[in-house]
MDAnalysis code that builds the backbone (N, CA, C; Angstrom):
import MDAnalysis as mda
import numpy as np

u = mda.Universe.empty(276, n_residues=92, atom_resindex=np.repeat(np.arange(92), 3), trajectory=True)
u.add_TopologyAttr("name", ["N", "CA", "C"] * 92)
u.add_TopologyAttr("resid", np.arange(1, 93))
u.add_TopologyAttr("resname", ["MET", "THR", "ALA", "HIS", "GLU", "LYS", "ARG", "ALA", "ALA", "ILE", "ARG", "ALA", "LEU", "ALA", "PHE", "ALA", "ASP", "GLY", "PHE", "ALA", "VAL", "HIS", "ARG", "ARG", "LYS", "ARG", "GLY", "TRP", "SER", "LEU", "ARG", "MET", "ALA", "ALA", "LYS", "GLU", "THR", "GLY", "VAL", "PRO", "HIS", "VAL", "SER", "LEU", "HIS", "ASP", "ILE", "GLU", "LEU", "GLY", "ARG", "ARG", "LEU", "PRO", "HIS", "VAL", "GLU", "THR", "LEU", "TYR", "ARG", "LEU", "CYS", "HIS", "THR", "TYR", "ARG", "LEU", "PRO", "PHE", "ALA", "GLU", "MET", "VAL", "ALA", "GLU", "CYS", "GLY", "ALA", "VAL", "ARG", "ALA", "CYS", "ASN", "GLU", "ALA", "ARG", "ARG", "ALA", "GLY", "LEU", "LEU"])
u.atoms.positions = np.array([
    [125.747, -33.182, -104.144],
    [124.994, -31.924, -104.061],
    [125.167, -31.130, -105.463],
    [124.105, -30.668, -105.871],
    [124.085, -30.106, -107.252],
    [124.446, -28.477, -106.795],
    [124.808, -27.731, -108.008],
    [125.255, -26.333, -107.900],
    [123.923, -25.585, -107.364],
    [122.958, -26.143, -108.015],
    [121.463, -25.581, -107.466],
    [121.148, -25.597, -105.921],
    [121.319, -26.786, -105.450],
    [121.316, -27.256, -104.297],
    [122.176, -26.546, -103.273],
    [123.278, -26.260, -103.850],
    [124.472, -25.467, -103.076],
    [124.017, -23.962, -102.719],
    [123.520, -23.428, -103.778],
    [123.191, -22.064, -103.828],
    [121.853, -21.926, -102.930],
    [120.944, -22.952, -102.975],
    [119.829, -22.837, -102.202],
    [120.289, -22.941, -100.599],
    [121.210, -23.847, -100.433],
    [121.808, -23.813, -98.956],
    [122.251, -22.775, -98.547],
    [123.086, -21.992, -99.274],
    [123.819, -20.706, -98.911],
    [122.847, -19.725, -98.897],
    [121.790, -19.747, -99.430],
    [120.709, -18.605, -99.261],
    [119.871, -18.847, -98.220],
    [119.685, -20.105, -97.754],
    [119.090, -20.629, -96.428],
    [119.731, -20.003, -95.305],
    [121.084, -20.341, -95.278],
    [121.817, -19.835, -94.128],
    [121.947, -18.395, -93.930],
    [122.020, -17.971, -95.077],
    [121.943, -16.213, -94.981],
    [120.359, -15.705, -94.350],
    [119.674, -16.393, -94.675],
    [118.439, -15.972, -93.949],
    [118.378, -16.401, -92.631],
    [118.809, -17.528, -92.341],
    [118.798, -18.004, -91.043],
    [119.679, -16.896, -90.093],
    [120.727, -16.791, -90.564],
    [121.509, -15.703, -89.579],
    [120.966, -14.385, -89.357],
    [120.354, -13.800, -90.350],
    [119.543, -12.564, -90.308],
    [118.486, -12.549, -89.398],
    [117.504, -13.567, -89.491],
    [116.386, -13.468, -88.695],
    [116.521, -14.148, -87.268],
    [117.543, -15.057, -86.987],
    [117.880, -15.356, -85.662],
    [118.376, -14.128, -84.870],
    [119.327, -13.545, -85.538],
    [119.997, -12.320, -84.623],
    [118.734, -11.376, -84.426],
    [117.907, -11.119, -85.449],
    [116.659, -9.921, -84.995],
    [115.960, -10.433, -83.929],
    [115.558, -11.933, -84.078],
    [114.680, -12.193, -82.837],
    [115.274, -12.196, -81.795],
    [116.344, -12.534, -81.427],
    [117.256, -12.434, -80.192],
    [117.520, -11.039, -79.753],
    [117.743, -10.166, -80.620],
    [117.756, -8.617, -80.223],
    [116.647, -8.178, -79.480],
    [115.482, -8.777, -79.877],
    [114.230, -8.447, -79.127],
    [113.925, -9.258, -77.924],
    [114.784, -10.267, -77.726],
    [114.628, -11.006, -76.400],
    [113.550, -12.051, -76.781],
    [113.188, -12.432, -77.844],
    [111.902, -13.352, -77.964],
    [112.300, -14.529, -78.290],
    [111.646, -15.557, -77.763],
    [111.607, -17.198, -77.841],
    [111.065, -17.486, -79.121],
    [111.444, -18.539, -79.716],
    [110.918, -18.823, -80.866],
    [109.071, -18.697, -80.921],
    [108.634, -19.332, -79.678],
    [107.189, -19.289, -79.598],
    [106.579, -17.908, -79.567],
    [107.307, -17.068, -79.140],
    [107.033, -15.507, -78.987],
    [107.114, -14.841, -80.385],
    [108.019, -15.232, -80.916],
    [108.279, -14.822, -82.333],
    [107.285, -15.375, -83.265],
    [106.994, -16.675, -83.059],
    [105.654, -17.177, -84.003],
    [104.325, -16.343, -83.620],
    [104.180, -16.020, -82.399],
    [102.881, -15.172, -82.065],
    [102.909, -14.163, -82.589],
    [104.130, -13.353, -82.726],
    [104.111, -11.796, -83.367],
    [104.228, -12.114, -84.733],
    [104.682, -13.091, -85.441],
    [104.700, -13.138, -87.009],
    [103.645, -13.883, -87.682],
    [103.035, -14.806, -86.677],
    [101.855, -15.415, -87.371],
    [102.568, -16.875, -88.145],
    [103.733, -17.091, -87.988],
    [104.613, -17.999, -88.471],
    [104.799, -19.303, -87.644],
    [104.256, -20.544, -87.744],
    [104.735, -21.484, -86.848],
    [105.967, -21.569, -86.254],
    [106.180, -21.727, -84.937],
    [107.570, -21.855, -84.203],
    [108.172, -22.984, -85.011],
    [107.659, -23.919, -85.609],
    [108.605, -25.052, -86.110],
    [109.255, -24.360, -87.463],
    [108.415, -23.720, -88.105],
    [109.031, -23.290, -89.232],
    [109.876, -22.056, -89.122],
    [109.710, -21.400, -88.141],
    [110.672, -20.386, -87.814],
    [112.177, -21.071, -87.276],
    [112.024, -22.203, -86.742],
    [113.204, -22.880, -86.116],
    [113.932, -23.435, -87.362],
    [113.119, -24.099, -88.401],
    [113.724, -24.559, -89.464],
    [114.338, -23.396, -90.480],
    [113.941, -22.243, -90.366],
    [114.310, -21.281, -91.234],
    [115.582, -20.550, -90.679],
    [115.618, -20.658, -89.136],
    [116.820, -20.014, -88.545],
    [117.991, -20.899, -88.640],
    [117.650, -22.316, -88.600],
    [118.719, -23.342, -88.955],
    [119.146, -23.575, -90.273],
    [118.406, -23.052, -91.231],
    [118.906, -22.982, -92.546],
    [118.465, -24.246, -93.140],
    [117.531, -24.817, -92.611],
    [116.986, -26.003, -93.065],
    [116.019, -25.703, -94.406],
    [115.415, -24.708, -94.326],
    [114.411, -24.204, -95.575],
    [114.597, -22.864, -95.675],
    [114.140, -22.473, -96.880],
    [114.006, -20.946, -97.198],
    [112.573, -20.615, -96.907],
    [112.184, -19.427, -96.652],
    [110.940, -19.004, -96.332],
    [110.112, -18.783, -97.616],
    [108.853, -19.054, -97.696],
    [107.948, -18.775, -98.904],
    [107.878, -17.047, -99.088],
    [107.622, -16.491, -100.013],
    [107.627, -15.017, -100.001],
    [106.599, -14.424, -99.005],
    [105.489, -15.009, -98.869],
    [104.733, -14.638, -97.956],
    [105.239, -14.535, -96.412],
    [105.894, -15.554, -96.026],
    [106.455, -15.932, -94.769],
    [107.556, -14.783, -94.568],
    [108.426, -14.507, -95.639],
    [109.519, -13.711, -95.515],
    [109.073, -12.217, -95.542],
    [107.843, -11.920, -96.091],
    [107.375, -10.692, -96.095],
    [106.789, -10.439, -94.445],
    [106.222, -11.528, -93.850],
    [105.689, -11.366, -92.466],
    [106.951, -10.937, -91.568],
    [107.957, -11.961, -91.820],
    [109.043, -11.699, -90.900],
    [109.670, -10.146, -90.868],
    [109.965, -9.881, -92.169],
    [110.536, -8.680, -92.429],
    [109.769, -7.307, -91.756],
    [108.363, -7.742, -92.052],
    [107.370, -6.629, -91.459],
    [107.365, -6.628, -89.887],
    [107.369, -7.799, -89.275],
    [107.313, -7.651, -87.863],
    [108.784, -7.352, -87.314],
    [109.772, -7.602, -87.769],
    [111.266, -7.431, -87.417],
    [111.776, -5.956, -87.941],
    [110.734, -5.356, -88.759],
    [110.963, -3.942, -89.271],
    [112.349, -3.859, -90.128],
    [112.302, -4.938, -90.985],
    [113.606, -5.118, -92.030],
    [113.208, -4.794, -93.302],
    [114.093, -4.319, -94.052],
    [113.600, -3.909, -95.560],
    [113.399, -4.880, -96.227],
    [112.210, -5.468, -96.718],
    [111.910, -6.550, -97.466],
    [112.902, -6.712, -98.790],
    [112.992, -5.865, -99.405],
    [113.717, -5.888, -100.745],
    [115.118, -6.212, -100.357],
    [115.842, -5.607, -99.398],
    [116.954, -5.694, -99.006],
    [117.395, -7.136, -98.589],
    [116.445, -7.552, -97.995],
    [116.618, -8.940, -97.502],
    [116.648, -9.977, -98.544],
    [115.705, -9.849, -99.412],
    [115.655, -10.765, -100.482],
    [116.900, -10.576, -101.408],
    [117.381, -9.245, -101.806],
    [118.424, -8.900, -102.431],
    [119.823, -9.705, -101.812],
    [119.901, -9.435, -100.598],
    [121.237, -10.040, -99.785],
    [121.335, -11.252, -100.084],
    [120.264, -12.078, -100.020],
    [120.423, -13.457, -100.090],
    [120.292, -14.038, -101.640],
    [120.359, -13.181, -102.504],
    [120.317, -13.398, -104.093],
    [119.079, -14.244, -104.403],
    [118.180, -14.074, -103.699],
    [116.815, -14.708, -103.997],
    [115.908, -13.959, -105.122],
    [116.384, -13.856, -106.347],
    [115.780, -13.201, -107.437],
    [114.295, -13.768, -107.534],
    [114.038, -15.016, -107.626],
    [112.949, -15.737, -107.935],
    [111.872, -15.078, -106.698],
    [112.368, -14.979, -105.537],
    [111.438, -14.502, -104.403],
    [110.899, -13.147, -104.653],
    [111.967, -12.329, -104.848],
    [111.684, -10.803, -105.506],
    [110.734, -10.729, -106.610],
    [110.942, -11.634, -107.423],
    [109.796, -11.313, -108.541],
    [108.619, -11.889, -108.132],
    [108.318, -12.868, -107.297],
    [107.128, -13.306, -106.692],
    [106.458, -12.214, -105.820],
    [107.238, -11.628, -105.228],
    [106.698, -10.570, -104.524],
    [106.407, -9.320, -105.021],
    [106.976, -9.092, -106.361],
    [106.509, -7.964, -107.310],
    [105.116, -8.378, -107.837],
    [104.995, -9.562, -108.218],
    [103.756, -10.195, -108.831],
    [102.727, -10.163, -107.771],
    [102.891, -10.473, -106.655],
    [101.938, -10.432, -105.364],
    [101.657, -9.093, -104.935],
    [102.479, -8.129, -105.540],
    [102.059, -6.742, -105.158],
    [102.631, -6.193, -103.686],
    [103.792, -6.959, -103.368],
    [104.382, -6.555, -102.052],
    [105.536, -5.788, -102.285],
    [106.118, -5.592, -103.374],
    [107.130, -4.519, -103.677],
    [106.694, -3.460, -104.533],
])
């Protein structure tokens, strides 16, 4: 595994922990969270397991639905690229 792949895996796990906790706090199943966020439940499952990082639009939807500070979630995970994409897209 390359250093880049290791950093991506660490960021994915950080996202996973955060979103899984917030979903469970609301008592939502993956399917209920999918309905509320508009993100397919399979994608949510993969994000929560750390198998993938969310695209910036997906991250924004999750943060908005769970009422999390978007910029903080991006910064916590060291996802500078996602933050820059969000700024270009006018989300920050």
